[in-house]
C-alpha positions as CSV (number, residue, x, y, z in Angstrom):
1,M,21.5,-7.6,17.9
2,E,19.7,-9.9,15.5
3,N,21.5,-11.0,12.4
4,E,20.7,-8.9,9.3
5,P,18.5,-10.9,6.9
6,P,20.0,-11.8,3.5
7,T,18.8,-9.7,0.7
8,K,17.5,-11.4,-2.5
9,N,15.1,-10.2,-5.1
10,Y,12.8,-12.6,-6.7
11,E,9.5,-12.6,-8.6
12,I,6.4,-14.5,-7.6
13,L,4.8,-15.8,-10.8
14,V,1.2,-17.0,-10.5
15,H,-0.2,-18.3,-13.8
16,S,-3.9,-18.7,-14.3
17,V,-4.9,-20.2,-17.6
18,R,-8.4,-20.8,-18.7
19,A,-9.2,-23.4,-21.3
20,N,-10.6,-22.0,-24.5
21,R,-14.0,-23.3,-25.4
22,V,-14.6,-23.4,-29.1
23,Q,-18.3,-23.4,-30.2
24,V,-18.9,-25.5,-33.3
25,P,-22.2,-26.4,-35.0
26,F,-23.6,-29.9,-34.5
27,M,-22.9,-32.0,-37.5
28,G,-23.0,-35.4,-36.1
29,R,-20.2,-37.2,-34.2
30,T,-17.5,-38.6,-36.5
31,K,-14.5,-40.6,-35.3
32,A,-12.1,-37.7,-36.1
33,N,-14.4,-35.2,-34.2
34,T,-14.5,-37.5,-31.2
35,K,-10.7,-37.6,-31.1
36,R,-10.5,-33.8,-31.3
37,A,-13.1,-33.4,-28.6
38,E,-11.2,-35.8,-26.3
39,H,-8.0,-34.0,-27.0
40,R,-9.6,-30.7,-26.0
41,R,-11.0,-32.2,-22.8
42,L,-7.5,-33.4,-21.9
43,E,-6.0,-30.1,-22.7
44,A,-8.6,-28.3,-20.6
45,V,-8.0,-30.6,-17.6
46,T,-4.2,-30.0,-18.0
47,Q,-4.5,-26.3,-18.2
48,N,-7.0,-26.0,-15.3
49,K,-4.7,-27.8,-12.9
50,A,-3.9,-25.6,-9.9
51,V,-0.6,-23.8,-10.2
52,P,1.5,-24.4,-7.0
53,G,1.8,-21.1,-5.0
54,P,5.2,-19.7,-3.8
55,S,6.8,-21.6,-1.0
56,N,6.9,-20.1,2.6
57,A,10.7,-19.7,2.1
58,A,10.1,-17.6,-0.9
59,L,7.4,-15.5,0.8
60,Y,9.6,-14.9,3.8
61,E,12.5,-13.9,1.7
62,K,10.3,-11.4,-0.1
63,A,9.0,-10.1,3.2
64,Q,12.6,-9.6,4.5
65,S,13.4,-7.6,1.3
66,L,10.3,-5.4,1.7
67,V,11.2,-4.7,5.4
68,E,14.7,-3.6,4.3
69,Q,12.9,-1.2,1.8
70,C,10.7,0.0,4.6
71,D,7.6,-1.2,2.8
72,Y,6.0,-2.5,5.9
73,E,2.4,-2.7,4.7
74,L,3.3,-5.0,1.8
75,A,5.6,-7.0,4.0
76,A,2.8,-7.6,6.4
77,K,0.7,-9.1,3.6
78,F,3.4,-11.6,2.7
79,L,3.9,-12.6,6.3
80,K,0.1,-13.1,6.8
81,R,0.1,-15.5,3.9
82,I,2.8,-17.5,5.5
83,L,1.0,-17.6,8.9
84,E,-2.3,-18.5,7.3
85,K,-0.6,-21.7,6.0
86,D,1.7,-22.3,9.0
87,Q,1.0,-20.8,12.4
88,T,4.2,-22.4,13.7
89,H,6.5,-20.4,11.4
90,V,8.6,-18.8,14.1
91,D,10.7,-16.4,12.0
92,A,7.6,-15.2,10.1
93,K,5.8,-14.6,13.4
94,E,8.7,-12.6,14.9
95,L,9.2,-10.5,11.8
96,F,5.4,-9.9,11.7
97,G,5.6,-8.5,15.2
98,V,8.4,-6.2,14.2
99,V,6.4,-5.0,11.2
100,L,3.4,-4.3,13.3
101,L,5.6,-2.1,15.6
102,E,6.7,-0.2,12.5
103,L,3.0,0.2,11.4
104,G,2.1,1.5,14.9
105,D,-0.2,-1.4,15.8
106,L,1.4,-1.9,19.3
107,E,-1.5,-3.9,20.7
108,T,-1.4,-6.6,18.1
109,A,2.4,-6.6,18.2
110,E,2.3,-7.2,21.9
111,Q,0.0,-10.2,21.4
112,V,2.3,-11.6,18.8
113,F,5.4,-11.4,21.0
114,S,3.5,-12.7,24.0
115,D,2.5,-15.7,21.9
116,L,6.1,-16.3,21.0
117,V,7.2,-16.2,24.6
118,S,4.6,-18.8,25.6
119,S,4.9,-21.2,22.6
120,C,8.1,-20.7,20.7
121,P,10.7,-23.5,21.0
122,S,13.6,-21.2,19.9
123,R,15.3,-19.7,22.9
124,G,16.8,-17.0,20.8
125,V,13.5,-15.9,19.4
126,V,12.0,-15.9,23.0
127,A,14.8,-13.6,24.2
128,S,14.1,-11.2,21.3
129,A,10.4,-11.3,22.1
130,H,11.1,-10.4,25.7
131,L,13.2,-7.4,24.6
132,H,10.3,-6.2,22.5
133,L,7.8,-6.7,25.3
134,A,10.1,-4.8,27.7
135,Q,9.9,-1.8,25.4
136,L,6.1,-2.1,25.0
137,S,5.5,-2.5,28.8
138,E,3.9,0.5,30.5
139,G,5.1,-0.3,34.0
140,P,8.9,0.0,34.7
141,R,8.9,-3.1,36.9
142,I,7.3,-5.3,34.2
143,A,9.8,-3.9,31.7
144,L,12.7,-4.8,34.0
145,E,11.3,-8.4,34.3
146,H,11.2,-8.8,30.5
147,Y,14.8,-7.4,30.2
148,Q,16.0,-9.7,32.9
149,K,14.4,-12.8,31.2
150,A,16.0,-11.9,27.9
151,V,19.4,-11.4,29.6
152,D,19.1,-14.8,31.4
153,I,18.2,-16.6,28.2
154,L,21.1,-15.1,26.2
155,H,23.6,-15.9,29.0
156,E,22.3,-19.5,28.9
157,E,22.8,-19.6,25.1
158,I,26.4,-18.3,25.4
159,N,27.3,-20.7,28.3
160,R,25.8,-23.7,26.4
161,K,28.3,-23.4,23.6
162,P,31.7,-25.1,23.8
163,S,34.2,-22.5,25.0
164,T,37.1,-21.7,22.7
165,E,39.9,-20.1,24.7
166,G,41.1,-16.8,23.3
167,T,38.5,-16.5,20.6
168,L,35.0,-15.0,20.3
169,S,32.6,-16.0,17.5
170,I,30.6,-13.4,15.7
171,D,27.4,-14.8,17.1
172,D,28.8,-14.7,20.6
173,G,29.9,-11.1,20.1
174,Q,26.5,-10.1,18.9
175,Q,24.8,-11.8,21.8
176,R,27.1,-10.0,24.2
177,Q,26.3,-6.7,22.6
178,T,22.6,-7.5,22.9
179,I,22.9,-8.3,26.6
180,A,24.9,-5.1,27.2
181,K,22.3,-3.0,25.5
182,A,19.6,-4.7,27.6
183,L,21.5,-3.9,30.8
184,V,21.9,-0.3,29.7
185,A,18.1,-0.1,29.0
186,M,17.5,-1.4,32.6
187,T,19.9,1.2,33.9
188,E,17.9,3.9,32.1
189,I,14.8,2.7,33.9
190,W,16.5,3.0,37.3
191,L,17.8,6.5,36.3
192,T,14.4,7.8,35.3
193,D,11.2,6.0,36.4
194,L,12.7,4.4,39.5
195,C,15.3,7.0,40.4
196,M,13.7,7.7,43.8
197,E,13.8,4.1,44.8
198,P,16.5,3.4,47.6
199,E,18.2,0.7,45.5
200,A,18.4,2.8,42.3
201,E,22.1,3.8,42.6
202,Q,23.3,0.3,43.5
203,S,21.2,-1.3,40.8
204,C,22.8,1.1,38.2
205,E,26.3,0.3,39.4
206,S,25.7,-3.5,39.3
207,L,24.0,-3.4,35.8
208,L,26.7,-1.2,34.2
209,N,29.6,-3.1,35.7
210,A,28.1,-6.3,34.3
211,A,27.7,-4.6,30.9
212,I,31.3,-3.4,30.8
213,Q,32.6,-6.8,31.7
214,L,30.6,-8.3,28.8
215,D,31.4,-5.5,26.2
216,P,34.2,-3.2,27.5
217,E,34.3,-1.2,24.2
218,N,30.6,-0.5,23.9
219,A,30.1,3.3,23.6
220,D,26.5,3.1,24.8
221,V,27.6,1.4,28.1
222,L,30.4,3.9,28.7
223,Q,28.1,6.8,28.1
224,S,25.5,5.4,30.5
225,M,28.2,4.9,33.1
226,A,29.2,8.5,32.5
227,S,25.6,9.6,33.2
228,V,25.7,7.8,36.5
229,R,29.0,9.4,37.4
230,M,27.5,12.9,36.6
231,S,24.5,12.2,38.9
232,Q,27.1,11.3,41.6
233,Q,28.9,14.6,41.0
234,R,32.0,12.6,39.9
235,T,32.7,14.9,37.0
236,D,36.4,13.8,36.4
237,D,35.3,10.1,36.2
238,A,32.5,11.1,33.8
239,K,34.8,13.1,31.6
240,A,37.2,10.1,31.4
241,L,34.3,7.8,30.4
242,V,33.0,10.1,27.6
243,E,36.5,10.6,26.2
244,R,36.9,6.8,26.2
245,S,33.6,6.4,24.5
246,W,34.3,8.9,21.8
247,A,37.9,7.6,21.2
248,I,36.4,4.3,20.1
249,W,35.0,5.8,16.9
250,K,36.0,9.4,16.4
251,D,38.8,8.7,13.9
252,L,36.7,6.4,11.7
253,A,35.9,7.5,8.2
254,V,32.5,9.0,7.5
255,G,30.0,6.3,6.7
256,D,31.9,3.6,8.6
257,A,29.4,1.0,10.0
258,S,31.1,1.1,13.4
259,I,30.1,4.8,14.0
260,P,27.3,4.8,16.6
261,P,23.8,5.8,15.4
262,V,22.7,9.4,15.5
263,P,20.7,9.1,18.8
264,L,23.8,7.8,20.6
265,R,26.0,10.6,19.2
266,L,23.4,13.2,20.3
267,S,23.4,11.6,23.8
268,L,27.2,12.0,23.8
269,T,26.9,15.7,22.8
270,R,24.6,16.3,25.8
271,L,27.2,14.8,28.1
272,F,29.9,17.0,26.5
273,L,27.7,20.1,27.1
274,E,27.2,19.1,30.8
275,L,31.0,18.8,31.1
276,L,31.6,22.2,29.4
277,M,33.5,20.3,26.6
278,Y,32.2,22.6,23.9
279,K,34.7,22.0,21.2
280,E,34.1,18.2,21.4
281,A,30.4,18.8,21.3
282,L,30.6,20.9,18.1
283,T,32.8,18.3,16.4
284,V,30.3,15.5,17.1
285,L,27.4,17.7,16.0
286,T,29.1,18.6,12.7
287,G,29.3,15.0,11.9
288,V,25.7,14.4,12.7
289,I,24.5,17.3,10.6
290,E,26.7,16.1,7.7
291,T,24.9,12.8,8.0
292,D,21.4,14.3,8.3
293,D,20.9,18.0,8.0
294,Q,17.2,17.6,8.8
295,E,18.0,16.4,12.4
296,V,16.1,18.8,14.6
297,E,17.9,17.9,17.8
298,A,21.3,18.4,16.3
299,W,20.5,22.0,15.3
300,Y,19.0,22.6,18.8
301,L,22.1,21.3,20.6
302,E,24.5,23.2,18.3
303,G,22.6,26.4,19.0
304,W,22.6,25.7,22.7
305,C,26.4,25.0,22.5
306,F,27.1,28.3,20.7
307,M,24.9,30.1,23.3
308,L,26.9,28.6,26.2
309,M,30.2,29.6,24.5
310,A,28.9,33.1,23.9
311,E,27.9,33.5,27.5
312,E,31.3,32.3,28.6
313,A,33.1,34.7,26.2
314,K,31.0,37.6,27.3
315,V,31.5,37.0,31.1
316,Q,35.3,36.5,30.7
317,N,35.6,39.2,28.1
318,K,37.7,37.0,25.8
319,E,37.3,35.0,22.6
320,V,36.4,31.4,22.7
321,E,37.8,29.2,19.9
322,G,38.9,32.4,18.2
323,L,35.4,33.9,18.1
324,S,33.9,36.9,20.0
325,W,30.8,36.5,22.1
326,R,28.8,38.3,19.5
327,E,29.9,36.1,16.7
328,L,29.2,33.0,18.8
329,A,25.8,34.4,19.7
330,K,25.0,35.0,16.0
331,D,25.9,31.4,15.2
332,A,23.6,30.3,18.1
333,R,20.7,32.3,16.7
334,D,21.1,30.9,13.2
335,C,21.2,27.3,14.5
336,L,18.1,27.8,16.7
337,E,16.2,29.4,13.8
338,T,17.0,26.4,11.7
339,C,15.9,24.1,14.6
340,V,12.5,25.9,14.9
341,N,11.9,25.9,11.2
342,L,12.6,22.1,10.9
343,F,10.5,21.5,14.0
344,D,7.4,23.1,12.4
345,N,8.0,21.4,9.0
346,Q,8.3,18.0,10.6
347,N,5.7,18.3,13.4
348,H,8.4,17.1,15.8
349,P,6.9,15.7,19.0
350,D,9.5,17.1,21.5
351,T,7.7,20.2,22.6
352,E,10.0,20.8,25.5
353,M,12.9,21.1,23.2
354,L,11.0,23.6,21.1
355,K,10.1,25.6,24.2
356,H,13.7,25.8,25.3
357,A,14.9,26.7,21.8
358,K,12.5,29.6,21.8
359,E,13.6,30.7,25.2
360,L,17.2,30.8,24.0
361,M,16.1,32.8,21.0
362,Q,14.4,35.3,23.2
363,Q,17.5,35.7,25.3
364,L,19.5,36.4,22.1
365,T,17.0,38.9,21.0
366,D,17.3,40.7,24.4
367,M,21.1,40.7,23.8
368,G,20.5,42.5,20.4
369,I,21.3,39.4,18.3
370,T,19.0,39.1,15.2
371,P,18.9,36.3,12.6
372,S,21.5,36.5,9.8
373,R,18.7,36.6,7.2
374,V,17.4,39.8,8.8
375,D,20.9,41.3,8.7
376,A,21.3,40.2,5.1
377,E,18.1,42.0,4.1
378,G,19.5,45.1,5.9
379,D,22.8,44.8,4.0
380,G,20.8,44.7,0.8
381,D,19.1,47.9,1.6
382,D,22.5,49.5,2.2
383,W,23.8,48.4,-1.1
384,E,20.7,49.8,-2.8
385,D,21.3,53.2,-1.1
386,V,24.9,53.1,-2.4
387,E,23.8,52.3,-5.9
388,D,21.1,55.0,-5.8
389,S,23.7,57.6,-4.7
390,E,26.1,56.5,-7.5
391,E,23.3,56.9,-10.0
392,D,22.6,60.4,-8.7
393,E,26.3,61.3,-9.0
394,D,26.3,60.1,-12.6
395,V,23.2,62.2,-13.4
396,E,24.8,65.3,-11.8
397,M,28.0,64.7,-13.8
398,D,26.1,64.4,-17.0
399,D,24.4,67.7,-16.3
C-alpha cells in the first residue's frame, strides 16, 4: 500500500493591497509637495508589487489534508493549481488521479494514470498507476496485464535494494503487501470473469502460492485460498485456512489498526456460512455492526445466518446455541427487516442482495414468524385490555 501522507494544517495568505490615491487641489508645485508626491509614488510601487503565491509544496500539503478530510472537490482545485504551474509534478498528478476516482470522473482519471505510465520517471508511481488502471479496465485480460506489470515493477524495486539478512524494512513490508493484494486481485479475475478458461485453476494456485510466500500472514490471501479450496470441494482445507485467517486478528482490541477492513470481514463471514460455522460468523458480524450499524450487508448476512441456524434447529428438533428454532427465526426476521429498511434509506446498489433478503422474509412469514415490532404492537393491545378490565373492576367495586 502507499504510504499515508503526513497531515499538517496551514493557511494560505494572499494579500492584495491597493495604493490609496489622495486627491488634492492644484496649488502649484512646491519643493515639499514634490517630495511628498515622490514618496507616495514609491509607496504605491512598493505596495503594488506582486505578492508571491504559495509554493507547490504548500499546495500539495493542503491537498493531502483535504483528501484526508474527504473534501475531494477542493483538493482537486489545489492540485490543478500545481499542475498548471508544473506538469511534471508526479505526486500531484498521481493524487489528482485518485481524487478524480473519488469524484467519479473515471475517464479523466484513466487518462491521468495512462500519462503517468508513459512518462513518469518514478517506478513506484508507475506501479501504482498500473494498479489503478487494472481496476479501471473493462476487459479482464487487460486488467491482468496491468496487475502483472505492477507486480513486476514492485519485485524489481525490492530486489534492487541491498538485502539485510533476517530483517524486513517497513517499506519492503508494504511493497510485499501490495504485491500480495495484486496477486489476490488477479486470482479473483480467474475465479469470476475467466473461470471457464482451462488454465483458471492452475493460475489461481500459482498466484496464491506466490502471494503466501510473500506475505504468509495476510488474511486476504488466506481467505482467497480458502475460496479456491471450496471450489475444489476441499472443505477441510478451506476450514483450516479461514480459521488461520481469523486467528491473525480475532483477539485484537476493538479499533486496532491491524483489524481487516469491513469488506474483508464480510467476505470471511460468507466463507463461515458456506462452511456451516455459524457461531464464528455471528461473532465477526457482531464486531462489524459495532463498527458500523448502518452496514446493509452485515444485517443481511446476520439475518441469513440466523435463518440457517433456525432451519437446522427445526430439522434436528433441538436448540442451536441455546436457542429454539422459533427464537432463531425471530432474530433472523428482525435482522432482515433492518437490512431492507437500510437498503431503502441508502439506495443501496446490490439489488440481488435485496431480492434474497425479501425471499428469506417471505419464507419466515410462511413459517408464521412476524417482525418483533408487530408483536410489540400486539403486546401493547393486550396490556390495554388488562388495564381496561382493571378499570371496570374498580368501577364495579365502587358501585
